[in-house]
C-alpha positions, 0 to 999 in steps of 0.5 A: 378160230384156230390160232396162228402157229407161233415159233416156240423155239425162237430166242433173241440173239440166236443165229438166223440161217438162210433156209432153202426148201428143195421140193420134188413130186414125191413117192409112195412110202412103199411099193404096195397097193395100199401105199400107192393108193394113198399117194395117188389119192393125194396126187390125182386130187390136186386141181393143178394136176387134173383141171376137171370140175371137182364134181365130175372128177372126184367121183371118177377118181374114188369110184374107179381109178383108185380101185384099179390103178394102184395095183398096176402102179405098185407092180411098176414100183416094185420093179425099181424099188431098192433095199434102201427104198424109193429111188426118187427119195434116195436121190432127193435126199442125196441132193439135199445133203449135197446142197447143204455141204456146198452152200455151207461153205459159201453162205457166211451167215449159215444155211439149212437145206430142207427137203419137202415132197409135194405128195407124201412124206416128208411133206412141204409143211413139215419141211417148212416147220423144220426150217422155222424150228431152226430159226430161219427167217428167209426161205428160198423155195427151189422146186426141182422142175427145170421147166415151169408148169402149173401141175408141178411148179405152181402146185408146190407154191400152192402147198407152200402158201397153204402152210404159211397161211397158218403162220403168225410170223411168215418168213421172207420168201423167194421162189425159183420158177424155172431154170430151163435155160440155165447154162450150168444145168445145160452143161451138166446135161451135156456132160452126162450125155457125152459120158454115156457116149464115151462108155457105151458108144453113140446111138443112131438118134438122141431122144429127149423125152419130157413128161407131158401135160394135157394140150389144153393146159398149153393152150390156156397159157402154160409155158411148159412146152416152150421151155422144153423146146428151149432146153432141147435146142440148147442141149442139142447146140451144146452137143453139136447135134444137127436137126436129124440127130435128135428129137424131142418127145413127151411121155407119161400121158394119162386119160383120153385127152390129147397131150403134148406131142409127139408122144415118146412111145409112138415115136419109138415105135415108128423108129423101130419100124423105120429100121433104127436099132439103137436109140439113146434117151435122156429125160431133161425134165427129171432132176432125179430118177423115178418111176417115169424114167426107170420103169416107163423109159428104161424098162417099158419103152425099151421092151416095146422098142426091142419087140418091134425090132430095135436092138437097145433103148439106152437110157441116160440117167437123170442128173441126180446127185452128180457133182456138176448138177449140185454145183449148178443148183448151188449157183442157182440158189446163190443167184436168187438169194442175192441181197439177203444178209446171210450171204455176206454177213457171218453170224456175230456172237457178240452182236447176238449176245447184245441183242439178247441182253437188250431183249431181257431188259424189255421183259423177254424171257430169252 
């Protein structure tokens, strides 16, 4: 039997800061066919992502899909990759650092913000182990998915649970399931749209494009569709839009199964054929820009829209590390951590020394 993981760095009387685990989907390590294949193999093998029976899905995945799709996806990644690396990783690291600096000023007992990706590196397991090394005893898990769905949020919680099943001393744990109607999040979205309009002018329609999921997941009880509708309605109300001035759609479908509709690409085609020339697109379900926003929307869908007669599909960037976005996430963390001592009690060096002294009298080494 494999022994449970211990805490070799634990010292009696040491500070026990608050831990915040920020999670996102993840990214290939490089825009190469091999790196993308490894990433997709982990992603598409997750039963939360593809709910087909394993005996049916895995042979199809390894026999066909992973021999075809990685090459195409690697090409798409190369169109958005920067000299510094993956946009999703860069934005996620900036979000982690921004949260760390904000929360450090507001958490008297100290805080450590760690970044864990559901697929690829840094993994959720490595991020949790880093928090353990920092002597964290209470952890808030913050998946950066504003709207809850099983393939995203629940999969993150699966990964957290699998790691903690190996630990001897499991930390106190809280999770943020969603923040789709959080007023500060909605306000940040609205500000990003208004700033875009102030700089580039206003298009004829505002499209809110969310990542899709198979329709069968919604019918099985996934709340994602309803939460996307709520986000869209609240954003439209905040912007003062009438029903004819905005539309909500779903992108990034995969396979032949029906997904949530209306589809983003089909809707844009219809708009172009109806004579609309300038469409603004915001993606409120993405906390950070990534392949699905920068390549699928800003490049792929823009090219298709223009080819059918449109003038421009103007993509409004994700919230990324905007100050108002980081402020919203910081407030979300503080709200969910209410009652934990780190939020109200600063580290007391004298008390810590006394704890360490008592431990030594009982035989502890440190």
